[in-house]
N, C-alpha and C positions, 0 to 999 in steps of 0.2 A: 419122504416127509413132506408134508405141505408148508407153505411159508409162515402161516399164523404159529403153527407149532414150533418152527425154528425161532421165531421171534420170541415166543413165550421163553423157550430155553434160555435164549440169550438173557432175558430179563431175570430167569431165576437165579443167574450167577450172583446177582446183587443181594440176595436173601441169605447167602452162606457167610455168616460172620458179622460182626458190628461195622468194620471199616466199609465193606461194600454197602451196608445200608446206609451209612452216614454218607459215603459217596453219592448215592442215589439221592437222599434227601437234600444234599447240597446242589445237585444238579438241578432237582426241581426248583429250588429257591434261587437259582443263579440269576434268572432274568429280573428278579426283584432288585438286586444290585445294580442293575443298569436302568431298568424302567422306573421302579418306584422311587429309589433314592434320587435319581437324576430329575425326575418330575417334581418330587419333593422339594428339593433344593431350589428348583426355579419355579415354584407354583405361583406365586404372586407376588414379584419384585416391586411392581409399580404400585401396588397397594400399601407398601411399607416405605415409600420414599421418605415420610415424615421421621424415620430413624436416622437419616443421613445427616450429619452435622454440616452446616453451611453457614458461613460467617454474612452478617448483614449490617453494613455501615451507612448510616445516615447523616452525612455532612450537611445537609441542605440547610440553609440560613432563612429560608422563607422569603417572600416578596410582598410589596404593597399594590394593589391593583384598584383604583377607583376609591380609595380609602378603606379597602377591606384588605385584611392580611391573609395571604395565600400561603399554605405549607403544603406543596404537593408532595414533598418527600415524606412527611408524616402519613400523609393519606395512603401512599404506596405501601410504606413499611407496615402500618396497622393492618392493611388488607393482607398483607403477606403472612404476618404472625398469625392473623385468624385463619387463613387458609390451610395451614399446616401441610403445605406442599413438601416443605423440608423441615429438618429440625433447625429451625433458624435460631442464631445465637448473635444478638446484637452486640456489637463491638466496635473498637476504634479501627482507623484504616491501617495503623501500623500492626495491631494485633492480628488483623485479617490477612494482611500480606505475609506475615510470619507463619500463620496457622497453615494457610494453603501451601506454604513452601514445605512444612515439615510434615505435613498430613494430618493436622488436627482438624482441619476443615477439608471437605472435597472441594469446595469452591467458594467465592464469595460475590456479594452483589453490593455495589457501592452506589449511593445517591450523592452526586456532586453537590458542593456548597451553592452553586447557582442555578440549581435544578427548577426551583421555583420561578426565578426570574426569568430564565429561558422559556418556561412555559407560559408565563404572563405576556411575554413579549410577542406571542402570536396574535393578540388583539391591538397591538401597538403598530407604530410606523415602521419599525425595523424587527421583524420576527426572527427569532433564533430557534435553533434545533437542541432540545434537551437530550441529554445522553446519560443512560444508565450504564454503569462499567461492570462488567462480569469478568473475573479472574479464575481460569480453570488451571488445573495441572495434571496432564495426563498420566504423570507418574504415579499419582494417587491412584487413579482408576478412569480408564478411557470411556467406559460406558456412561460414567455419571455425567461425564462432560458432554456427551451426546444428548443424555435426557435434559440437561439444564438448558441447551440451547433451545428445545422445544418448549420448555416451561417459560423461559424468559422471553420468548417470542410473544407469548400471550401477554405477559407483563407489559412489554414494549408497546403492544397494541392498545392495552387499555389505558396507558399514559398517554399515549398518541391521541386516543378519543377524548381524552379529559382535555388535552390543550387545544384540540379542534373546537370543542364546546365553547371555550372562552373566545376564540377568534370569531366563530359564526355568531354568537351572542352579541359581539361588538358590532357586527355588520348590521343586524336586525334591530339593535338599538338606534344606530344611525339612521336606518330607515325611518324609524319613528321620529328622531329629531328633524330630518329633512322634511317629513310630512308636515310637522307642526310649523316650522320656519316658512314653508311654502303657503300654509293657510294664512299666516301672518301677512306675507308679501301680497297676496290676493286681496286681503281687506285693506291694505295700504293703498293698492292700486284702485280700490272702489272710491276712497277719500280723494286721491289725485283726480279721478274722472269727474268727480263732483265740482273741485275746484276749477278745473279746466272749463267745465261747462259754464260757470259763472264768469270767466274771462271771456269765453266766446260770446256770450251775450254782451258784454261791454264793448268788444270789437265790432259787433254787428250795430249797436247804437252809433258808434264812432262813424261806421262806413254809411249809416244813413244821415248823419249830420253834414258829412262832407259830401254827400249827393246833393244836399239842399244848397250847400256852398257853391258846388259846380253849376247848378241851375242859375243862380245869381250871376257868376262870372260869366255864363254863356249869354245871359241878358245885356251884360256890360259890353262884350265883344262886339258883335254886330253879326248880321246874318253870314258875312263873308267869312268870319272865322269858322262859324258853323260849316258853311258850305265847303270850306278848304279841308277842314278835317274829316268831312264826309268823302270828298273827292280823294284825298291821300287813301283813306281806307279802301275805297272803290278801286283805286288804282293797285294797291297791293293784292287785293282778293281777287281782281279780275286777272292780274298777272299770274298768280298761283294757279288760278283755274285755267288759264290759257296754257300754261306749262303741262298742267296735269292732263287737259284734252290733248295736247299735242302728242305727248307720251303714249296716252292710250291709243291715239289714232295709228302711230307708227307701229305699235305692237300688233294691233288687230289687223292692220293692212299687211303686215308682213306674215302673219299665221293664216289669214284668209288666203293669200297667194299660193300657200303650200297646200292648203287642205280642199280649196275650192275645186281644183281639177279632180281629185279623187272622189270627192262627194258627187259631183255632177256626172261623172263617168259610171261611177258603181252605185249609186243611190238606189237604183230600181233593184240591183242584184242583192244588195244588203237586205233590202225590205223582203224580197223574195225568200232569201235564205232564212231570215229572222222568222218568216211565215211558216216555213218548212220546219224550222226548230220548234215552233209553237206546236205545230199540228203534231209533229212526231212526239214531243214530251206529253202532249195530250193523250194521244193514242197509247203511248207506254203506260201513263198512270192509270188509264182505263183499264187496260189489260192486266195490270198488276193485281187490281181487285179480284178477278176471276181466275187468277194463275193457279193458286192452290186447288180450287175445284177442278179446274181442266186437268192438272196432272193427277189427281186421285181419280178422275174417270179415266184417264188415259192408261193408267197403271192397272186398274180394274179390268178394262177392256183387253190390254195387251195379255194379261195373265190368262183371261178367259179363252182368248183365241188360242194361246199356247196350249192350254189344257185341251181345247176342241181338236186342234191338230194332232197332239199327242194321242188322243183317244182314237182318232181316225187311222193313224199309223199302226196302232196295236190291233185295230180290227182287221185292217187290210194285210198287215205284214207280220201279225204275231205268230204265225204258224212255225213249225220247225223249219220248213223249206219254203221261204216267200215265193209265189208265183207271180206277183204284180210286178211288172218291169218298172214301174214308178217307185218302188219301195226306196231304193237308194236316194233318190231326189227327195222323196218324202221325208226320209231320215234326216237329210240335211235341213229341210224346212222346219222339221220339229226342233232341232238344235238352234237354228237361228231365231225361231219363235221364241224359245225359252230365253235366249240371251236378251232379246228386244224386251221381254217381259221383265227380266232382272233390271235392266238399265231404266225402264219405266219406273219401276217401284223405287231405285235408288234416287232418281230425279224427283219422284214425289216425297220421298223422304226428307231431301235436302231442302225442298220448296217448305215443307210443312215445319221444319225444325227452324226456319229463318223467317217466319211469317212477321215477327217484329221489325226485323230489317227492311223487309219489303214495304210495311207502312211508313217507315221513315223516308225510303227511297222514294215512294209516292208523293210525300209532301215536298221534298226537294224537286221533284219534276213539275209540280203544280206552280212553284216559284218561277221555275226556268220558263214555263209556258207564258205567264203573265209579263216576264220582262222581255221575251222575245216578240211578243205580241205588241207591245208598246214601241219596240224599234221598228217592228214591220210598218206600223202605222206612220211613224215619223221619217224614216229613212229617205222615201222618196222626194222629198221637198226639203231637205237639210241644206243643199246649195242654195235654194231661193231664200230661206230664212238667213243664211249667212250673208248674203249680198245685201239684203234689207238692213241687218244690223251693221255692217261696215258703212253704207251710205248714211244711216243716222248719226253714226259717231263721227264721220268726216264733216257733217253738216254741223254738228254741235262744236267741233273743233273750229271750224271757220268763224262761226258766230263769237265764240270765246276770244279769238284773235282780234276781232273787230272791236269788241266791248274792251279789251285791254288797251288797244291803240287809242280808243276815245278817252278813256279813263285817265290816261297819260297826258293827253293834250289838256284836258280840263284842269288836272292837277298843276300843270306847268303854268297855266294861265292864271290861277288863283294864288300862287306862291308870294307874289309881291303884296297882296292885298291882305294876307293872313298874318303878317309879321307883327303888328302891333297887338292885333287882337288875341294873337295866341300866348303873349308873354304872362298876362294874368291867369289865363285858363292852362297854361302849362304848369303854374305852380299848384293850383287847385287839383288838376288832373294827376299830379305826381302825389299829392296827399292822398286823393281817393284811390289811387293805385295801390298805394302802400297799406290802406286801410282793406282794400279787398283782398290784398295778398295776406294781411294779418287775419282776416276772417277765414280764408281758405286754409291757412296753416293752423288756425285754432280747430277748424273743423276736422282736419285730419289728425290733429292731436286728441280730440274727443274720441274719434274713432279707434285710434291707436291704443288709447288708454282703456277703452272698453275691450278690445282684443287682449291686451295685457292681463286685465282681470280675469277675462274668461279662460284664457290660457293658463293662468296660475290655478286658477280653481280645477280646471281639468287636470293639470299635471298633479296638483294634491290629491285628487281622487285616485290616481294611477299608482301613486308612491303608496306602498303598503305601510299600514300603522298597526304593527303587531303589539298585542298585549302580552304580559309575561306569560300566562298560559300558552298562548299561540306561540310566542318565541321560544319558549322551552321545547315545545313539540318540534318545531322546524330545526332547533339547534341539535336535538337529539338524533334527528335523521341525517342531517348534513354531516355531522362529526362521525357518524358511524353508518354510512350509507348502504355497506353491503355486508351482511351477516352470513355466516356459514351455516347451513343446515345439514348436519351429518346424519346420514341413514345407513346404517350397516345391517347387511343381510346375514342371518345365521351368525351371529356376533359370539365369538369365544368370550366366556366369563372372565376368564384370567389368562395369564401368561403360560401356566402350566397345561391348561387345556388346548391351547394354541400348538404347543410343541409335543403333545402326547402323540400325534400321528407320526412324529420323528423318533422319539426314543422308544416306543413299543416295539416297532420292527427291529430295531437295533439290538434289544435285549433278547427278542426271539431268536436272532441270527447267532448271538453269543451263545444262548442256550443250545442250540442245534450244533455249533462249533465245538463245545466243550463235552457234549454229549458223545460225539464221535471221537473224543480223546479217550473215553472209558468203553466204548462199545465198537466192536470191529465192524466196519462198513460192508464187509462181505464175510458170512459166516464160513469159518474154515472148515468145519465138518462137512458142510454142504459143498463145498469146492472139493473136498478130498473124495466124497462120495460120488461125483460126478452129476449132482443134480442139475436141473434146468438153470439156464444162467438167468432167466426171469424170476424163478423161484428164489434164486441166490438174492437177486437184488431187491426183491420184497421183504424177504427175511431179515436183510440188513436195514431196510427202511422204515418198517413197521414199528419196531420198539422205540427209535427216536422220535417218530411222528406221534406214538401214544404218549411219550414222555412229554414232547411238546405241547399236546393237549392239556395236560395236566399243568404244565408251566403257564400256559395261557389263562387258565382258570384261575391259578394262584395270583398271578400278577394282576388281572382284572379284578379279582376280589378285593385286593390291597388297594389298588388305585381307586376303587369306587367307594368301598366303605371306610378305608382309612384316610385316605388322602383327600377324597371328595371329587373325584372325576364323574362328571355328569355326561351321559350318552344320549344323544337324540334317539338313536336307534340301537339300544343295547343288545338285543337278540342278534340283529344283523351284524353288530360289531364283533361279537364272540365268534359267530359262524364264520365271517370273513377271516378272523384271525386263526381258526382252526386249518382254512385253506392256506394262509399264509406260512403257518408253522410247517404244514406238509410240504409245501414247495421249498422252503428253506431247508428242510431236512434232507430232501432229494437232491438239491444242488450240493450240500456240503458232503453228502454221501458219495456222489459221483467224484468230486475232486478228491476226495481221501482214497477212494477205490482205484481211480485211473493213475494218480500220481505219487500214491503212498505217503511217505513222511513230507515230501515237498508239497503235498496238497494243503496241509494245514497252512502252511505259509501262503499259498493262493487263496486259501478261504478268508485269511486275514487281509490279505492285499483286495480282494473283490469285496469285502465289507467297507474299506477305506474308500474305494472308488464310489460305491453306492451312497455312502454318507455324504460325500463331497459333490454329487451330482444329482441326487434326489430332490434337491429344492425344499428341504425341510426347515430350513432356517431362512435364508434370504432367497428371493426368486431366482431360479436357475439362470435366467437371463443375465443377471449381474455378474455370474462367474465368467472365468476365462473360457475361451472358444472350446478347448479340449473338453471341459465338462459339459457344455452344451451339446457337443457331438455325441457323447457317450450317454447322455440323459434318456433317450428314448428306448435303449436296448438293455436297461438293468432292471430287475423285478422290483426293487425298493422304490423306484419312482411311481410304479403304479399303486404300490402298498400305501404310500403316503397320501397320494391323492384320494384313494378309496376311504381310508381312515378319517379323512377331513370331512368327507360327506356324510360319513356314518356317525362321527361323533358330534359334529357342530350343525349338521343338517344341509340341506341342498338337495339338487337332482342327483338320481342315482346312475346317471350315465356313466360317469368315471368308475363307480363301483362294478358295474357289470364289465367294463372293458378291463378292469383290473383282475376279474374273476376269469375272465378268458385267457389274459396273458400268464397268470398264476397256473392254470391247469395246462397250459402249453409248456411252461418251463418245468413243471412237475413231471409231465409225460416225457419230455425230451431227455431230463436228467435221469429218470428212471431206465429209459432205452439204453443211454450211454452207459449207465451202471451195468446194466445187463450185457452189454458188449464187454465193458471192462472184466466182468466175472467170467465171460467165455474167455478172454484172452489169459486170465489167471489160472484157468484150469490146465493151461499148457506151460510146463516148468521150463524157464531158461537160465543162462547163465547169470543174468542181471538179477532175477528173483533170489538165486541162491546166495549170490554175494552182492547185495545192494550198495550203491555208491553213498548214500545218506541213510541214516538211521536215527529217528527221534523217540 
């Protein structure tokens, strides 16, 4: 009897009586208890957070900033109540603490009394951090505590942004104040400059009057006083000049003594070398202009010569048995010519690619040519020029020494005569000197006031003067400079859709597991009749696979039309699940066929291993090392990955990989089942008296 007929006979057993039919119906609907009910209960918990009771305590007393009353606590609590993130219950601190402790509230959020004051301090001299207080109780519900941390992070960020706005707004207002005060200072500097200008005119008039008085005193003194004053000035100046010329003469003579021998010995060589450098740079510059053309011509000629030589070689040595004794040498020449042509073409390409750099190099060579040419003309007589300069400086020093000596003698001779005449002139001279000093100081003061005024105007222009609209825009950016733009690829619409790839294979595995509690993994009639082991294996697998198909259709119909599961690739999902249920049926069949009653325990254990290592909830990388190690070797791993792509979208690579793995598991399990059937056709003592019976 063939396998399909054996499978049909196995299923007909469930048509005999009400209880078997009820068992079959329950078997078909069993996956709904796992798949549909589980997903229904977890379908969209984040969309119903507004039903979670949370205590909201606003103890903020407010604060006054620049004459305005700030109520940051009221602003935050008002937005929270409008957001409906949770089921907010405004209450007192004591009631909130008691409610979180006894489970009336899952958690509480408290705005402290000094919250507004601390927020306002961000724009003052001593900024402080405002603190929102969250109280949780994991004994009520651990997950709610985790969700609240995410929600309250956003609340904290919003409050921090509000505080930053006040701080930055104060900075921009300060900029505007500094700008205005700087402009006032600039205008005051203008007025100061005008007053100093008038004072300078008065100082100039005073200096002119004292100059006239000085002329009168000079008339009263005598010519001796005038002569003495001039001789003193002459002595001082001549002495300073003499000291300067002596220092200059000493330095020049010292340097000349070191440099003169070298210039005298190598002047001609310096000129010759400079001329060579000038000629070489000129030639290099001239050749650079024609270099691209020459390399192009050389590359063309080299390639033509290589081609001609190759053609000659083919003509003379192209036969099956070359007769020309020069063929080996000619062949080497052809290879050498080809290499030379390749090199020429590479050089030409390099030159053509760097034409712009060659132009820059030509400009540098022209500069080098001009400078080297000047040095070539000057170098031969550098030592003569140096000697001439040294002689003139020594002569100048000698004359300056004589003038200084004569001025000293003259000044000494006139010292007695100038005593009386200089008394009156001394007083007037001091007064005139003071007037001159005053005039000079006033001139510098006028110049300084002008620079001060200009600097203040420049500074005022550089200090930003933000208007309210401009200030608000900059405050907005600086208080929240980085914003997160979240882009989700193939986003699951809700929590249940995200977990469907995990719960669906769980329900199908349970369906196959329970099916083999009612259906024999190996047909007893076929075993007794000595049928083929493969036929026996297929006969035990086909009924459960058929039931699995019906289970899949019932499960997906309820998930889609009753619960609302939307699939990007609905047909692909159904086809894939048919393969999944066939694979699960084959694996469960083999475990029951090979290990008997103990196989049911192994089926359950294998389910636990798959659930913990498939990565259906948290990424498997977050699990202990053991689960990471078995993750690639269990079929549910690939089922979960494939269903995610089929339900929420994405590339089909993991789907095709999963199909290959499932086909491999199915074939291997059926082969092992056939082998187990072959063993079961041989009766042993263990089979007659099993150690364990379920």
